[in-house]
N, CA, C, O and the ligand as a Tripos MOL2 file, in Angstrom:
@<TRIPOS>MOLECULE
protein
  273   271    69     0     0
PROTEIN
NO_CHARGES

@<TRIPOS>ATOM
      1 N          50.4510   -7.5870  -90.4820 N.3       1 MET1
      2 CA         51.6250   -8.2440  -90.1410 C.3       1 MET1
      3 C          51.6140   -8.7220  -88.7470 C.2       1 MET1
      4 O          51.3410   -7.9150  -87.8580 O.2       1 MET1
      5 N          51.8410   -9.7630  -88.5050 N.am      2 ALA2
      6 CA         51.9160  -10.2610  -87.1750 C.3       2 ALA2
      7 C          53.4150  -10.0030  -86.6000 C.2       2 ALA2
      8 O          54.4980  -10.3900  -87.0390 O.2       2 ALA2
      9 N          53.1500   -9.3440  -85.6540 N.am      3 GLN3
     10 CA         54.7250   -9.0460  -85.0630 C.3       3 GLN3
     11 C          54.9830   -9.9930  -83.8050 C.2       3 GLN3
     12 O          54.3140  -10.1480  -82.7840 O.2       3 GLN3
     13 N          56.0170  -10.4950  -84.1660 N.am      4 HIS4
     14 CA         56.6080  -11.5410  -83.1890 C.3       4 HIS4
     15 C          57.1840  -11.0250  -82.0950 C.2       4 HIS4
     16 O          58.2340  -10.3870  -82.1670 O.2       4 HIS4
     17 N          56.4860  -11.2730  -80.8610 N.am      5 LYS5
     18 CA         57.0090  -10.5350  -79.6780 C.3       5 LYS5
     19 C          57.8930  -11.4800  -79.0500 C.2       5 LYS5
     20 O          57.4780  -12.6270  -78.8850 O.2       5 LYS5
     21 N          59.1580  -11.1360  -78.6400 N.am      6 THR6
     22 CA         60.0850  -11.9430  -78.0580 C.3       6 THR6
     23 C          60.3940  -11.4270  -76.7170 C.2       6 THR6
     24 O          60.8450  -10.2860  -76.6180 O.2       6 THR6
     25 N          60.1930  -12.1610  -75.6620 N.am      7 GLU7
     26 CA         60.6100  -11.9120  -74.2720 C.3       7 GLU7
     27 C          61.9780  -11.9050  -74.2380 C.2       7 GLU7
     28 O          62.5870  -12.8380  -74.7620 O.2       7 GLU7
     29 N          62.6010  -10.9480  -73.6720 N.am      8 VAL8
     30 CA         64.0600  -11.0360  -73.4470 C.3       8 VAL8
     31 C          64.5140  -11.4970  -72.0090 C.2       8 VAL8
     32 O          64.3900  -10.7450  -71.0420 O.2       8 VAL8
     33 N          64.9770  -12.6000  -71.9200 N.am      9 GLU9
     34 CA         65.3740  -13.2610  -70.8880 C.3       9 GLU9
     35 C          66.6180  -12.8260  -70.2550 C.2       9 GLU9
     36 O          67.6990  -12.8650  -70.8430 O.2       9 GLU9
     37 N          66.4390  -12.3430  -68.8630 N.am     10 VAL10
     38 CA         67.6540  -11.5770  -68.1610 C.3      10 VAL10
     39 C          68.4410  -12.8980  -67.6690 C.2      10 VAL10
     40 O          67.9330  -13.9160  -67.2000 O.2      10 VAL10
     41 N          69.8010  -12.6280  -67.8910 N.am     11 THR11
     42 CA         70.7730  -13.4450  -67.2570 C.3      11 THR11
     43 C          71.8140  -13.0270  -66.5680 C.2      11 THR11
     44 O          72.4590  -12.0740  -67.0080 O.2      11 THR11
     45 N          72.1500  -13.5940  -65.4670 N.am     12 ALA12
     46 CA         73.3090  -13.2580  -64.4150 C.3      12 ALA12
     47 C          74.2330  -14.1540  -64.2900 C.2      12 ALA12
     48 O          73.9290  -15.3240  -64.5230 O.2      12 ALA12
     49 N          75.5800  -13.8160  -63.8910 N.am     13 GLU13
     50 CA         76.5250  -14.6630  -63.5680 C.3      13 GLU13
     51 C          76.6680  -15.3150  -62.3500 C.2      13 GLU13
     52 O          76.7080  -14.7020  -61.2840 O.2      13 GLU13
     53 N          76.7440  -16.4860  -62.4430 N.am     14 CYS14
     54 CA         76.8250  -17.2210  -61.0160 C.3      14 CYS14
     55 C          78.0510  -16.8540  -60.2040 C.2      14 CYS14
     56 O          79.1780  -17.0190  -60.6710 O.2      14 CYS14
     57 N          77.8620  -16.4070  -59.1130 N.am     15 PRO15
     58 CA         79.1250  -15.9710  -58.4510 C.3      15 PRO15
     59 C          79.8470  -17.1180  -57.8560 C.2      15 PRO15
     60 O          80.8490  -16.9120  -57.1710 O.2      15 PRO15
     61 N          79.3980  -18.3240  -58.0770 N.am     16 SER16
     62 CA         80.0320  -19.5610  -57.7330 C.3      16 SER16
     63 C          80.9340  -20.2330  -58.8070 C.2      16 SER16
     64 O          82.0850  -20.6310  -58.6240 O.2      16 SER16
     65 N          80.2480  -20.2880  -59.9050 N.am     17 CYS17
     66 CA         80.9550  -20.9470  -60.9710 C.3      17 CYS17
     67 C          80.9760  -20.2610  -62.4040 C.2      17 CYS17
     68 O          81.4850  -20.8020  -63.3860 O.2      17 CYS17
     69 N          80.4060  -19.0950  -62.4180 N.am     18 GLY18
     70 CA         80.4820  -18.2240  -63.5620 C.3      18 GLY18
     71 C          79.5160  -18.4460  -64.7660 C.2      18 GLY18
     72 O          79.5010  -17.8110  -65.8200 O.2      18 GLY18
     73 N          78.7540  -19.4290  -64.4080 N.am     19 ALA19
     74 CA         77.6870  -19.6860  -65.5130 C.3      19 ALA19
     75 C          76.6830  -18.7180  -65.6190 C.2      19 ALA19
     76 O          76.4080  -18.0810  -64.6020 O.2      19 ALA19
     77 N          76.0570  -18.4800  -66.7050 N.am     20 LEU20
     78 CA         75.1160  -17.6120  -66.8910 C.3      20 LEU20
     79 C          73.7290  -18.3060  -66.4950 C.2      20 LEU20
     80 O          73.3120  -19.3500  -66.9980 O.2      20 LEU20
     81 N          73.0530  -17.5160  -65.4630 N.am     21 VAL21
     82 CA         72.0510  -18.3330  -64.9680 C.3      21 VAL21
     83 C          70.7450  -17.5260  -65.3670 C.2      21 VAL21
     84 O          70.6970  -16.3230  -65.1120 O.2      21 VAL21
     85 N          69.7610  -18.1240  -65.9450 N.am     22 ARG22
     86 CA         68.4550  -17.4300  -66.4840 C.3      22 ARG22
     87 C          67.5450  -17.0230  -65.1290 C.2      22 ARG22
     88 O          67.2560  -17.6930  -64.1380 O.2      22 ARG22
     89 N          67.2520  -15.7930  -65.4650 N.am     23 LEU23
     90 CA         66.4220  -15.1430  -64.3680 C.3      23 LEU23
     91 C          64.8060  -14.8870  -64.9170 C.2      23 LEU23
     92 O          63.9290  -14.3710  -64.2250 O.2      23 LEU23
     93 N          64.6730  -15.2580  -65.9950 N.am     24 GLY24
     94 CA         63.3620  -14.9650  -66.4850 C.3      24 GLY24
     95 C          63.3180  -13.4910  -66.9730 C.2      24 GLY24
     96 O          64.1920  -12.6880  -66.6480 O.2      24 GLY24
     97 N          62.2780  -13.1710  -67.7570 N.am     25 PRO25
     98 CA         62.1640  -11.9090  -68.4370 C.3      25 PRO25
     99 C          62.1140  -11.0050  -67.4890 C.2      25 PRO25
    100 O          62.7830  -10.0010  -67.7390 O.2      25 PRO25
    101 N          61.4440  -11.0100  -66.2920 N.am     26 LYS26
    102 CA         61.2990   -9.8950  -65.5170 C.3      26 LYS26
    103 C          61.6940  -10.1500  -64.0690 C.2      26 LYS26
    104 O          60.8060  -10.1230  -63.2170 O.2      26 LYS26
    105 N          62.9500  -10.3940  -63.7250 N.am     27 PRO27
    106 CA         63.3550  -10.7400  -62.3310 C.3      27 PRO27
    107 C          63.1790   -9.5960  -61.5160 C.2      27 PRO27
    108 O          63.0550   -8.4460  -61.9360 O.2      27 PRO27
    109 N          63.1720  -10.0230  -60.1190 N.am     28 ARG28
    110 CA         63.0110   -9.2140  -59.1260 C.3      28 ARG28
    111 C          64.2490   -9.4150  -57.9220 C.2      28 ARG28
    112 O          64.8130  -10.4550  -57.5810 O.2      28 ARG28
    113 N          64.4110   -8.2130  -57.4940 N.am     29 VAL29
    114 CA         65.4990   -8.2380  -56.3660 C.3      29 VAL29
    115 C          65.0600   -8.9970  -55.1950 C.2      29 VAL29
    116 O          64.0690   -8.6310  -54.5640 O.2      29 VAL29
    117 N          65.7030   -9.9800  -54.8810 N.am     30 GLY30
    118 CA         65.3240  -10.9930  -53.9210 C.3      30 GLY30
    119 C          64.7820  -12.3660  -54.3730 C.2      30 GLY30
    120 O          64.4310  -13.2520  -53.5940 O.2      30 GLY30
    121 N          64.7540  -12.4420  -55.7390 N.am     31 GLN31
    122 CA         64.0580  -13.7030  -56.4390 C.3      31 GLN31
    123 C          65.1900  -14.7270  -56.1540 C.2      31 GLN31
    124 O          66.3790  -14.4110  -56.1110 O.2      31 GLN31
    125 N          64.7430  -15.9000  -55.9770 N.am     32 ARG32
    126 CA         65.6960  -16.8610  -55.5730 C.3      32 ARG32
    127 C          65.8640  -17.8170  -56.9400 C.2      32 ARG32
    128 O          64.9380  -18.0730  -57.7100 O.2      32 ARG32
    129 N          67.1000  -18.2390  -57.0610 N.am     33 VAL33
    130 CA         67.2790  -19.0140  -58.3920 C.3      33 VAL33
    131 C          68.3440  -20.0640  -58.0690 C.2      33 VAL33
    132 O          69.1970  -19.7600  -57.2350 O.2      33 VAL33
    133 N          68.3730  -21.0820  -58.5580 N.am     34 VAL34
    134 CA         69.4380  -22.1220  -58.5410 C.3      34 VAL34
    135 C          70.1320  -22.2840  -59.7530 C.2      34 VAL34
    136 O          69.6090  -22.5370  -60.8390 O.2      34 VAL34
    137 N          71.5220  -22.1030  -59.4900 N.am     35 CYS35
    138 CA         72.3440  -22.3840  -60.6820 C.3      35 CYS35
    139 C          72.1830  -23.6160  -61.5130 C.2      35 CYS35
    140 O          72.2780  -24.6960  -60.9320 O.2      35 CYS35
    141 N          71.9800  -23.5960  -62.6420 N.am     36 HIS36
    142 CA         71.7580  -25.0180  -63.4370 C.3      36 HIS36
    143 C          73.0860  -25.8430  -63.3310 C.2      36 HIS36
    144 O          73.0840  -27.0730  -63.2650 O.2      36 HIS36
    145 N          74.2020  -25.0880  -63.3210 N.am     37 SER37
    146 CA         75.5300  -25.4440  -63.5900 C.3      37 SER37
    147 C          76.1900  -26.2650  -62.2280 C.2      37 SER37
    148 O          76.7260  -27.3700  -62.3050 O.2      37 SER37
    149 N          76.0300  -25.4910  -61.0000 N.am     38 CYS38
    150 CA         76.7690  -25.8450  -59.8680 C.3      38 CYS38
    151 C          75.7600  -26.1440  -58.6970 C.2      38 CYS38
    152 O          76.1630  -26.5320  -57.6000 O.2      38 CYS38
    153 N          74.4650  -25.9490  -58.9740 N.am     39 GLY39
    154 CA         73.3120  -26.1230  -58.0030 C.3      39 GLY39
    155 C          73.2740  -25.2880  -56.9350 C.2      39 GLY39
    156 O          72.4560  -25.4850  -56.0360 O.2      39 GLY39
    157 N          74.0750  -24.3410  -56.9010 N.am     40 GLU40
    158 CA         74.1060  -23.3800  -55.8340 C.3      40 GLU40
    159 C          72.8510  -22.5070  -55.5890 C.2      40 GLU40
    160 O          72.4070  -21.8670  -56.5430 O.2      40 GLU40
    161 N          72.2300  -22.4320  -54.3470 N.am     41 SER41
    162 CA         71.1750  -21.5300  -54.1400 C.3      41 SER41
    163 C          71.6560  -19.9810  -54.3050 C.2      41 SER41
    164 O          72.6210  -19.6000  -53.6430 O.2      41 SER41
    165 N          71.0780  -19.2150  -55.0650 N.am     42 LEU42
    166 CA         71.2190  -17.9650  -55.3230 C.3      42 LEU42
    167 C          70.1420  -16.9120  -55.3990 C.2      42 LEU42
    168 O          68.9940  -17.2440  -55.6960 O.2      42 LEU42
    169 N          70.4780  -15.5710  -55.1280 N.am     43 ARG43
    170 CA         69.4290  -14.6140  -55.0210 C.3      43 ARG43
    171 C          69.7830  -13.4610  -55.8370 C.2      43 ARG43
    172 O          70.9300  -13.0810  -56.0720 O.2      43 ARG43
    173 N          68.6740  -12.9260  -56.2580 N.am     44 VAL44
    174 CA         69.0570  -11.6530  -57.1580 C.3      44 VAL44
    175 C          69.1310  -10.4440  -56.1780 C.2      44 VAL44
    176 O          68.2540  -10.1510  -55.3650 O.2      44 VAL44
    177 N          70.2290   -9.8300  -56.3640 N.am     45 ILE45
    178 CA         70.6870   -8.5550  -55.2890 C.3      45 ILE45
    179 C          70.6160   -7.4050  -55.9160 C.2      45 ILE45
    180 O          70.5640   -6.3360  -55.3080 O.2      45 ILE45
    181 N          70.6050   -7.5140  -57.3080 N.am     46 ASN46
    182 CA         70.7860   -6.1510  -58.3240 C.3      46 ASN46
    183 C          70.1390   -6.4730  -59.6620 C.2      46 ASN46
    184 O          70.2420   -7.5840  -60.1840 O.2      46 ASN46
    185 N          69.5260   -5.5440  -60.1510 N.am     47 LEU47
    186 CA         68.9200   -5.6470  -61.5410 C.3      47 LEU47
    187 C          69.5330   -4.9160  -62.6680 C.2      47 LEU47
    188 O          69.2450   -5.1610  -63.8390 O.2      47 LEU47
    189 N          70.4050   -3.9900  -62.2910 N.am     48 ASP48
    190 CA         70.8760   -2.9630  -63.3010 C.3      48 ASP48
    191 C          72.3600   -2.7640  -62.8210 C.2      48 ASP48
    192 O          72.5990   -1.8270  -62.0590 O.2      48 ASP48
    193 N          73.3520   -3.5910  -63.2280 N.am     49 PRO49
    194 CA         73.1140   -4.8210  -63.9660 C.3      49 PRO49
    195 C          72.6560   -5.8660  -63.2430 C.2      49 PRO49
    196 O          72.5360   -5.6880  -62.0310 O.2      49 PRO49
    197 N          72.3640   -6.9440  -63.7190 N.am     50 PRO50
    198 CA         71.6990   -8.2560  -63.0000 C.3      50 PRO50
    199 C          72.7420   -8.7700  -62.3520 C.2      50 PRO50
    200 O          73.7370   -9.1110  -62.9910 O.2      50 PRO50
    201 N          72.6760   -8.9150  -60.8970 N.am     51 GLU51
    202 CA         73.7720   -9.6560  -60.3110 C.3      51 GLU51
    203 C          73.2290  -10.5430  -59.1850 C.2      51 GLU51
    204 O          72.2550  -10.3130  -58.4680 O.2      51 GLU51
    205 N          73.9490  -11.4710  -59.1730 N.am     52 LEU52
    206 CA         73.6970  -12.7160  -58.1210 C.3      52 LEU52
    207 C          74.3630  -12.7490  -56.9700 C.2      52 LEU52
    208 O          75.4940  -12.2640  -56.9890 O.2      52 LEU52
    209 N          73.9380  -13.2190  -55.9140 N.am     53 ASP53
    210 CA         74.8110  -13.5590  -54.6050 C.3      53 ASP53
    211 C          74.1410  -14.9280  -53.9800 C.2      53 ASP53
    212 O          73.0530  -15.4000  -54.3090 O.2      53 ASP53
    213 N          74.9130  -15.3680  -53.1510 N.am     54 TRP54
    214 CA         74.6450  -16.5160  -52.5720 C.3      54 TRP54
    215 C          73.3840  -16.3060  -51.6850 C.2      54 TRP54
    216 O          73.2720  -15.2300  -51.0960 O.2      54 TRP54
    217 N          72.4280  -17.2640  -51.5510 N.am     55 ASP55
    218 CA         71.2730  -17.0280  -50.8590 C.3      55 ASP55
    219 C          71.5200  -17.7890  -49.4090 C.2      55 ASP55
    220 O          71.2750  -18.9660  -49.1430 O.2      55 ASP55
    221 N          72.0510  -16.8170  -48.5960 N.am     56 PHE56
    222 CA         72.2860  -17.3180  -47.3480 C.3      56 PHE56
    223 C          71.0320  -17.6520  -46.4720 C.2      56 PHE56
    224 O          70.0440  -16.9190  -46.4910 O.2      56 PHE56
    225 N          71.0990  -18.7260  -45.7410 N.am     57 GLU57
    226 CA         69.8050  -18.9370  -45.0260 C.3      57 GLU57
    227 C          69.6700  -18.2900  -43.7430 C.2      57 GLU57
    228 O          70.3940  -18.7080  -42.8400 O.2      57 GLU57
    229 N          68.8500  -17.3190  -43.4960 N.am     58 GLU58
    230 CA         68.6870  -16.8530  -42.3490 C.3      58 GLU58
    231 C          67.7140  -17.5660  -41.2840 C.2      58 GLU58
    232 O          66.5130  -17.7880  -41.4380 O.2      58 GLU58
    233 N          68.4590  -17.8510  -40.2430 N.am     59 PRO59
    234 CA         67.7160  -18.7440  -39.2290 C.3      59 PRO59
    235 C          66.3110  -18.4400  -38.9530 C.2      59 PRO59
    236 O          65.4080  -19.1100  -39.4530 O.2      59 PRO59
    237 N          66.1030  -17.4650  -38.1850 N.am     60 THR60
    238 CA         64.6980  -17.0950  -38.0110 C.3      60 THR60
    239 C          64.4760  -15.5650  -38.2260 C.2      60 THR60
    240 O          64.8940  -14.7860  -37.3690 O.2      60 THR60
    241 N          63.8050  -15.0850  -39.3900 N.am     61 PRO61
    242 CA         63.7860  -13.6850  -39.5670 C.3      61 PRO61
    243 C          62.9380  -12.9240  -38.3500 C.2      61 PRO61
    244 O          63.0460  -11.7280  -38.0800 O.2      61 PRO61
    245 N          62.2470  -13.6850  -37.8150 N.am     62 GLU62
    246 CA         61.3590  -12.9560  -36.6630 C.3      62 GLU62
    247 C          61.8600  -13.0040  -35.2870 C.2      62 GLU62
    248 O          61.2160  -12.5170  -34.3580 O.2      62 GLU62
    249 N          62.9710  -13.5680  -35.1360 N.am     63 SER63
    250 CA         63.5470  -13.5670  -33.8050 C.3      63 SER63
    251 C          64.1380  -12.2660  -33.4700 C.2      63 SER63
    252 O          65.0200  -11.8020  -34.1930 O.2      63 SER63
    253 N          63.7550  -11.6900  -32.5130 N.am     64 GLU64
    254 CA         64.3360  -10.4330  -32.1220 C.3      64 GLU64
    255 C          65.0610  -10.5170  -30.9910 C.2      64 GLU64
    256 O          64.7170  -11.2160  -30.0370 O.2      64 GLU64
    257 N          66.2580   -9.7120  -31.0270 N.am     65 GLU65
    258 CA         67.0580   -9.7430  -29.7720 C.3      65 GLU65
    259 C          66.7160   -8.6850  -28.7080 C.2      65 GLU65
    260 O          66.2210   -7.6160  -29.0660 O.2      65 GLU65
    261 N          66.9180   -8.9000  -27.6380 N.am     66 ASP66
    262 CA         66.5600   -7.9430  -26.5810 C.3      66 ASP66
    263 C          67.6590   -6.9240  -26.7280 C.2      66 ASP66
    264 O          68.8380   -7.2580  -26.6150 O.2      66 ASP66
    265 N          67.2890   -5.6850  -26.9780 N.am     67 TRP67
    266 CA         68.2330   -4.6600  -26.9140 C.3      67 TRP67
    267 C          68.2540   -4.0030  -25.5970 C.2      67 TRP67
    268 O          67.2050   -3.5950  -25.0980 O.2      67 TRP67
    269 N          69.4910   -3.8660  -24.9520 N.am     68 GLY68
    270 CA         69.6120   -3.4340  -23.6750 C.3      68 GLY68
    271 C          69.1010   -1.9360  -23.6130 C.2      68 GLY68
    272 O          69.1130   -1.3230  -22.5450 O.2      68 GLY68
    273 ZN         76.9900  -21.8850  -60.5590 Zn       69 ZN69
@<TRIPOS>BOND
     1     1     2 1
     2     2     3 1
     3     3     4 2
     4     3     5 am
     5     5     6 1
     6     6     7 1
     7     7     8 2
     8     7     9 am
     9     9    10 1
    10    10    11 1
    11    11    12 2
    12    11    13 am
    13    13    14 1
    14    14    15 1
    15    15    16 2
    16    15    17 am
    17    17    18 1
    18    18    19 1
    19    19    20 2
    20    19    21 am
    21    21    22 1
    22    22    23 1
    23    23    24 2
    24    23    25 am
    25    25    26 1
    26    26    27 1
    27    27    28 2
    28    27    29 am
    29    29    30 1
    30    30    31 1
    31    31    32 2
    32    31    33 am
    33    33    34 1
    34    34    35 1
    35    35    36 2
    36    35    37 am
    37    37    38 1
    38    38    39 1
    39    39    40 2
    40    39    41 am
    41    41    42 1
    42    42    43 1
    43    43    44 2
    44    43    45 am
    45    45    46 1
    46    46    47 1
    47    47    48 2
    48    47    49 am
    49    49    50 1
    50    50    51 1
    51    51    52 2
    52    51    53 am
    53    53    54 1
    54    54    55 1
    55    55    56 2
    56    55    57 am
    57    57    58 1
    58    58    59 1
    59    59    60 2
    60    59    61 am
    61    61    62 1
    62    62    63 1
    63    63    64 2
    64    63    65 am
    65    65    66 1
    66    66    67 1
    67    67    68 2
    68    67    69 am
    69    69    70 1
    70    70    71 1
    71    71    72 2
    72    71    73 am
    73    73    74 1
    74    74    75 1
    75    75    76 2
    76    75    77 am
    77    77    78 1
    78    78    79 1
    79    79    80 2
    80    79    81 am
    81    81    82 1
    82    82    83 1
    83    83    84 2
    84    83    85 am
    85    85    86 1
    86    86    87 1
    87    87    88 2
    88    87    89 am
    89    89    90 1
    90    90    91 1
    91    91    92 2
    92    91    93 am
    93    93    94 1
    94    94    95 1
    95    95    96 2
    96    95    97 am
    97    97    98 1
    98    98    99 1
    99    99   100 2
   100    99   101 am
   101   101   102 1
   102   102   103 1
   103   103   104 2
   104   103   105 am
   105   105   106 1
   106   106   107 1
   107   107   108 2
   108   107   109 am
   109   109   110 1
   110   110   111 1
   111   111   112 2
   112   111   113 am
   113   113   114 1
   114   114   115 1
   115   115   116 2
   116   115   117 am
   117   117   118 1
   118   118   119 1
   119   119   120 2
   120   119   121 am
   121   121   122 1
   122   122   123 1
   123   123   124 2
   124   123   125 am
   125   125   126 1
   126   126   127 1
   127   127   128 2
   128   127   129 am
   129   129   130 1
   130   130   131 1
   131   131   132 2
   132   131   133 am
   133   133   134 1
   134   134   135 1
   135   135   136 2
   136   135   137 am
   137   137   138 1
   138   138   139 1
   139   139   140 2
   140   139   141 am
   141   141   142 1
   142   142   143 1
   143   143   144 2
   144   143   145 am
   145   145   146 1
   146   146   147 1
   147   147   148 2
   148   147   149 am
   149   149   150 1
   150   150   151 1
   151   151   152 2
   152   151   153 am
   153   153   154 1
   154   154   155 1
   155   155   156 2
   156   155   157 am
   157   157   158 1
   158   158   159 1
   159   159   160 2
   160   159   161 am
   161   161   162 1
   162   162   163 1
   163   163   164 2
   164   163   165 am
   165   165   166 1
   166   166   167 1
   167   167   168 2
   168   167   169 am
   169   169   170 1
   170   170   171 1
   171   171   172 2
   172   171   173 am
   173   173   174 1
   174   174   175 1
   175   175   176 2
   176   175   177 am
   177   177   178 1
   178   178   179 1
   179   179   180 2
   180   179   181 am
   181   181   182 1
   182   182   183 1
   183   183   184 2
   184   183   185 am
   185   185   186 1
   186   186   187 1
   187   187   188 2
   188   187   189 am
   189   189   190 1
   190   190   191 1
   191   191   192 2
   192   191   193 am
   193   193   194 1
   194   194   195 1
   195   195   196 2
   196   195   197 am
   197   197   198 1
   198   198   199 1
   199   199   200 2
   200   199   201 am
   201   201   202 1
   202   202   203 1
   203   203   204 2
   204   203   205 am
   205   205   206 1
   206   206   207 1
   207   207   208 2
   208   207   209 am
   209   209   210 1
   210   210   211 1
   211   211   212 2
   212   211   213 am
   213   213   214 1
   214   214   215 1
   215   215   216 2
   216   215   217 am
   217   217   218 1
   218   218   219 1
   219   219   220 2
   220   219   221 am
   221   221   222 1
   222   222   223 1
   223   223   224 2
   224   223   225 am
   225   225   226 1
   226   226   227 1
   227   227   228 2
   228   227   229 am
   229   229   230 1
   230   230   231 1
   231   231   232 2
   232   231   233 am
   233   233   234 1
   234   234   235 1
   235   235   236 2
   236   235   237 am
   237   237   238 1
   238   238   239 1
   239   239   240 2
   240   239   241 am
   241   241   242 1
   242   242   243 1
   243   243   244 2
   244   243   245 am
   245   245   246 1
   246   246   247 1
   247   247   248 2
   248   247   249 am
   249   249   250 1
   250   250   251 1
   251   251   252 2
   252   251   253 am
   253   253   254 1
   254   254   255 1
   255   255   256 2
   256   255   257 am
   257   257   258 1
   258   258   259 1
   259   259   260 2
   260   259   261 am
   261   261   262 1
   262   262   263 1
   263   263   264 2
   264   263   265 am
   265   265   266 1
   266   266   267 1
   267   267   268 2
   268   267   269 am
   269   269   270 1
   270   270   271 1
   271   271   272 2
@<TRIPOS>SUBSTRUCTURE
     1 MET1         2 RESIDUE 1 A MET
     2 ALA2         6 RESIDUE 1 A ALA
     3 GLN3        10 RESIDUE 1 A GLN
     4 HIS4        14 RESIDUE 1 A HIS
     5 LYS5        18 RESIDUE 1 A LYS
     6 THR6        22 RESIDUE 1 A THR
     7 GLU7        26 RESIDUE 1 A GLU
     8 VAL8        30 RESIDUE 1 A VAL
     9 GLU9        34 RESIDUE 1 A GLU
    10 VAL10       38 RESIDUE 1 A VAL
    11 THR11       42 RESIDUE 1 A THR
    12 ALA12       46 RESIDUE 1 A ALA
    13 GLU13       50 RESIDUE 1 A GLU
    14 CYS14       54 RESIDUE 1 A CYS
    15 PRO15       58 RESIDUE 1 A PRO
    16 SER16       62 RESIDUE 1 A SER
    17 CYS17       66 RESIDUE 1 A CYS
    18 GLY18       70 RESIDUE 1 A GLY
    19 ALA19       74 RESIDUE 1 A ALA
    20 LEU20       78 RESIDUE 1 A LEU
    21 VAL21       82 RESIDUE 1 A VAL
    22 ARG22       86 RESIDUE 1 A ARG
    23 LEU23       90 RESIDUE 1 A LEU
    24 GLY24       94 RESIDUE 1 A GLY
    25 PRO25       98 RESIDUE 1 A PRO
    26 LYS26      102 RESIDUE 1 A LYS
    27 PRO27      106 RESIDUE 1 A PRO
    28 ARG28      110 RESIDUE 1 A ARG
    29 VAL29      114 RESIDUE 1 A VAL
    30 GLY30      118 RESIDUE 1 A GLY
    31 GLN31      122 RESIDUE 1 A GLN
    32 ARG32      126 RESIDUE 1 A ARG
    33 VAL33      130 RESIDUE 1 A VAL
    34 VAL34      134 RESIDUE 1 A VAL
    35 CYS35      138 RESIDUE 1 A CYS
    36 HIS36      142 RESIDUE 1 A HIS
    37 SER37      146 RESIDUE 1 A SER
    38 CYS38      150 RESIDUE 1 A CYS
    39 GLY39      154 RESIDUE 1 A GLY
    40 GLU40      158 RESIDUE 1 A GLU
    41 SER41      162 RESIDUE 1 A SER
    42 LEU42      166 RESIDUE 1 A LEU
    43 ARG43      170 RESIDUE 1 A ARG
    44 VAL44      174 RESIDUE 1 A VAL
    45 ILE45      178 RESIDUE 1 A ILE
    46 ASN46      182 RESIDUE 1 A ASN
    47 LEU47      186 RESIDUE 1 A LEU
    48 ASP48      190 RESIDUE 1 A ASP
    49 PRO49      194 RESIDUE 1 A PRO
    50 PRO50      198 RESIDUE 1 A PRO
    51 GLU51      202 RESIDUE 1 A GLU
    52 LEU52      206 RESIDUE 1 A LEU
    53 ASP53      210 RESIDUE 1 A ASP
    54 TRP54      214 RESIDUE 1 A TRP
    55 ASP55      218 RESIDUE 1 A ASP
    56 PHE56      222 RESIDUE 1 A PHE
    57 GLU57      226 RESIDUE 1 A GLU
    58 GLU58      230 RESIDUE 1 A GLU
    59 PRO59      234 RESIDUE 1 A PRO
    60 THR60      238 RESIDUE 1 A THR
    61 PRO61      242 RESIDUE 1 A PRO
    62 GLU62      246 RESIDUE 1 A GLU
    63 SER63      250 RESIDUE 1 A SER
    64 GLU64      254 RESIDUE 1 A GLU
    65 GLU65      258 RESIDUE 1 A GLU
    66 ASP66      262 RESIDUE 1 A ASP
    67 TRP67      266 RESIDUE 1 A TRP
    68 GLY68      270 RESIDUE 1 A GLY
    69 ZN69       273 GROUP 0 **** ****
């Protein structure tokens, strides 16, 4: 018997419009996705349960401030 293997696609709710956004079968924390409904740039912040947050653009990750 051929076993039909189905990949379970993980979905999470868009924090902006509430639509279910597909993250693929194996999402990772930090993965970036774009909401198909509102076009918002989002990022995976949690996997259990799957949660999305806005993908804030960080200006320059490597810039270091002088610590007095
Ligand atoms: Zn959305």
